[in-house]
N, C-alpha and C positions, 0 to 999 in steps of 0.2 A: 579710638577704635581698638577693641580687644582682638588680638591675633587669633585667627582660626575660629572665631565665634560666629561670624556671619558669612553669607554667600558673597557679599560685596567685597570682603577682604580677599577671597580667592580670585575674584574677577580682577581686582587691582593687581594682585601678584602675577596672575597669568599674563596680563597686558604688559606689565613692566619686564617680565622675564622672557617674553616672546623673542626679542633680539638675541638673548643668551642661548635660547633653545635652537634657534635657526643657525647661529654660529657654531654651536656644539655639533649639530648634525653635519656641518661642513668641515669638521675637524679643527675648528678654531676655538679660542677661549676669550671671553670678554671679562677678564678679571676686574679691570678698572671700572667697566660699566656696572658690574655686579656690586662693586663698592658704592657706586652712586645710587643704585637701587636700594641698598641698605639704608643710606641716608634718607632717601625719599620715604621708605616704609616706616622708618623710625619717626619721621616728621608726621606721618599719618597716624601712627599709634599714639604718639604723645602730643599731637597738635592741639587737642582739646583739653589737655591737662598741663597747664603751664608750670605748676609747682613740680610735678613729676619730671617734666622736661628739664627744668633747671637743676633738679636733683641728679638726673642722669648726666648732665653736662659736668656738674661739680664732681660727681663720683668718678667719671671718666678721667678728668684732669688729675684727681687725687691718685687713682690707681696707676695712671701713666707715670706720674712723678715718682711713685714708690718703686715701680718695676724698673724704670730707667735709672733711677738713682741708685737702687741696690745693685744693679748690674755694673755700674761704674765703681762701686765700693767693694765689689766681690774679691778683688785681689789685694785689698788693704788689710790692715790689722783689725783685731776685734770683730772678726767676721761673725762669730757665733752671736755676740751681743747684738750686732746690727741686724742679723738675720731674724732673731726673735722680735726685735723692734719693728722690722718691716712687716712681719706676719701679723703682729698685733695691730699695727696701724692699718693694714689692709683689711682686716676683719672689722675694725672699729665702726665704719659706717653701718654695716649690717647689724652689729650689736646695738647701736643706737636706735636703728629702725625697729628692732624687736623690743627693746627695753623701755624707751620713752613713752610710746602709746600705752604700755602696760602699767606705767606708774602715773600717767596723767591723761588729760583729755586730748592731748596733741596726737593727731593721726595723719596729718598731711605732710609727712616726711617720707623720704624714700621714693621708690618707683617700682613699677611692675617689672620683675626679673632681677632685682638687686642681688638675690641669693645666688643665682646662677653665674652672674658676672663676678661676684666675690670669689666663688670657687675657682673660676678661671684664673683670676689674678693671683690668688694665694698659691695655686698650683704652680704658676710660673715662677714665683719667688722661691718656692721650695726647690724647683728643678734648676734654677740658677744657682742656688746654694750647693746643689749636688754636682754642679758642673755639666749638667745635661743640656742646658741652654746657655750658649756662650755669647750670642749676638741676637739682639732684637731691635729691628728698626721701628720707628714710631708708626709708620704705615702698617707694618705687619701686625704690630700689637693691637692697633685700633681695629683692623680688619678682623682679627680673631675675637677680640673682646665683644665687639658690637655686631657680630654676624647675626642678621635679623631672624632667620628661621628658628633659631634656638634661644633667642634672647629672653623670652618670658617663660618658657615651659621646658627647657632642656631639649634633648639630653646634654650633659656636660661633656664637652669635647676636651681633648688635650692639645696643647699648643704644637708640639712636635708632629703629632699625627695630622693636625689641620694643615700645617705647613707643607707636609709631603703631598697632600692633595692639591694644594695651591701650586706647587712646583711642577706637578705632573699633569700636562694637558692631555686629556683623553682623546684617542683617535675617533674617527667617525663611528666605527663599530663599537668601541667602548662606550661612547656617549649614547648610542642607541640603547645599550643595556642600562645606562644610567637613567635615561628618559623612561624606559619601560618600568624599571624599578620604582622611580619616583612617582609616576602616575598610579601604579598599583598601590603604593603606600598611602597616597592621598585618598584613593577610593576606600582603602582599608580603614583610614581614619574616619571617613564619612560613615561607614558601616558601624564601626565601634562606638563613636561618640554620638552621632545624630540619629542612629536607628536603635541599636541595642541598648546603649546607655540611656537614651531618652525613654525607651519602653520600660526599662527597669525602674527608672525614677518615677515615671508617670503612673505605672500600674502596680508598683509595690511600695516604694518609699513614700509616695504622696497619698496613699490610701489609708482607710481606717484599719486595714489588716495589721499594720505595725504600731497602732496606737495602744497605749497601755503599758504597764510595767510587769505584766505576767510573763510567764515563760515563753509561750507561743509567739506573741508579738515581738519579744526580744530576739528570739532565734530567727524569726522571719526577717526582721530588720538586719540582723547580723549577716545573713546570707545575701540579702538584697544589696546592702551597702557595700559588701566586699566585692560583689560582681560589678556594681555600678562604678566603684572607685577604679577598678581595673579598666573597664571599657572606656570610661571617660578619659583617664590619664593616658592609657595606651593609645587612644585615638589622637589626643594632642601630640604625643610623641611621633606617631605615624605621619601626621601632617608635617611636623618639623623635619623629619628624616626625608620625606618625599620631596619637599621644596628644596632641601639641601642638595639632593641628587640632581634636581633640575639645574642647579648652579655648579654641578661638577664636584660637589663635596660629599664624601661618604661618611656623614655623621653617624657615630656608633649607635647600635641598638640600645633600647632602654628596657625592653621586656622580652622574655623568652619562655612563654608558657609557664608562668610562675605557679599556677595552681596544680601543676603536675610535679611539683617538688617533692622529693622523698624525705627531706628533713629540713630543719630551719636554716642550716648553712646553704643547702641547695636552693632554698627559696631566695635568699639574699644574693645568690649568684644569678637569679633570674628576674627579680623584681627591682624596678628602678635601678638598673645595673650601673648606670653612669654615676649615680649618687652613691650607691653602695660601694662601688670600687674606689670612688674618691675618698670616702671615709676610711675604707680599708687601707689604702696606700698612704694617705697623708695624716691619718690619726692613729689607727690601731698599730700598723706596722712600725711607724716611727716611735710610738710610745714603747712598744716591746723592744725595739732596737736600743733605745736610750736606756731603759731599765736594765737590759742585759749587759750593755757596754759598761755602765756605771756600777753594775753589781749591787744595786740598791736592794733588790730582792732576788735571792738565788733560786728560789723555786720557780721554774719556768711556767708551771701550771697556774700558780698564783698570779704571776705577771700577766699571763694571757687572760685570765679571768678579770683582772682589774682593767685590762685593755678593752675587753668586751663591754664592761659597764661604762667606761669613759666614752667609748665609741658611740654606743647607742644612747647614752644620756645626752651627748652633744647633738646627735641626730634628732632626738626627741625635742629638745629646746629650739632646734633650728626651725621646726614647724611652728613653734610658739611657746610662750612661757606659761600657758595654762596648765593646770594640774594633769588633765587627761593626756597631753602630749608628753609630759615628763614621765608619767606612769607607763605610757606606750613604749617609750624608749627603754625604760628599766625592765619592762616585761620581756622585750626581745633580748635584752642582755641576759636575763635569767634563763631564757630558753637556750641561748648559746652556751652558757655555763653548764646547764644540765645535759644538753646533748653532747658536749665535749666530754663530760664525765661518762655518759652512757656509751659513747663511741669507744673510749679507751677500755671500759669494762667488757664490751662486746668483743673486742679484739682478743681478749684473754680467755673468755668463757664461751664465746660463740652461741649465746642464747637467743640471738635474733638472726636466723638463717637468711641467706641471700638467694631468693628465687622470686619468680614473677608475682606469685600471690602475696608474698610478704611485701613486695614493692607496692602493690595495690593498697595494702593495709597502711603502709608507710605514707603514701600519698593522701589517703583519707584522713589519717591522724594529723599530718602536717597541715592540711587545709583547715581543719577545725581550730588548731592552735593559732594559725594565721588569721582566720576569720574572727576569732575572739579578740585578737589584737586590734583588728580594724574596728571592732565594736568599742573598744577602749578609745581608739583614736577618734572616733566620731563624737565623743563627748557625751554620748547617751547614758552610759553607766555612771559617770561622775558629774 
């Protein structure tokens, strides 16, 4: 059963979480029971997919061994070498899942949600390396890694933030707010995915209006696909966040009115934020820090621009190794480089004034650059 795809899934979740909701309204927390619910839901999701279920189990054992093993080695010698080894080994299953089907007819490897679980595990290894995570029990790691509301569609949470929510049991009044927020987000998900997203798909993307390679069908498809992508994915994220709140966990937001962004940097601070911030913190920032510390390239703008291309190239191939995903990533890297140059020049010459009408123009321009990027992402152009 695919999470959040059918009404029956929500009925099952509601029935299983009813004791947690009742306990929360009384000022209690059923953390252990919620962990049992996670196991039951995972069994339902992967019950009819034995290969994926076995892959999930093998992946979980693999990542547990790496995180716990690296934690034990943290205070020993050759930490840097072992750190890179642990990161590479943690990413390896995801790389194999992406590469092997691309090179052969094998497709029955991996499982739904392997990307999000990989990001969680790699993040923990990096923060163990930084000394931000000093102790991780097996139970805490598994509870974080396999948290069912976000396992297949995100958002990507951080271990230390998740543990704070686990440690703080909300009062009756606080849980009422959690419950109110959770139910509202679930209904928002229904509105976004099953109503607006469905209507866009049914009456724009699946009609003759977007057929053909001429300009009008291409533009119509670009607008329709951009809006559909937002409402479909934001709907999934709203479901995950809403169910998380019912369990007393404040899973971070994933979207913040991205089509009101005034520039490309602002857009990536609003679109799929948990993924964007993950790549920013664990790819771009670490690359820039490494290059600056080693003084390999002294020009900080060159280092930053290389970091942009590395960051978005990896983000592109994370979606897949097909050409349109690679081009999509490089396209956004180019937009970042050009906007960074534009921003620096504007600070000197003030040729783009800051007032509300120019903000409106900026939003319109940014939306069209973003929408064209989604057209590339769709594979229609390539």
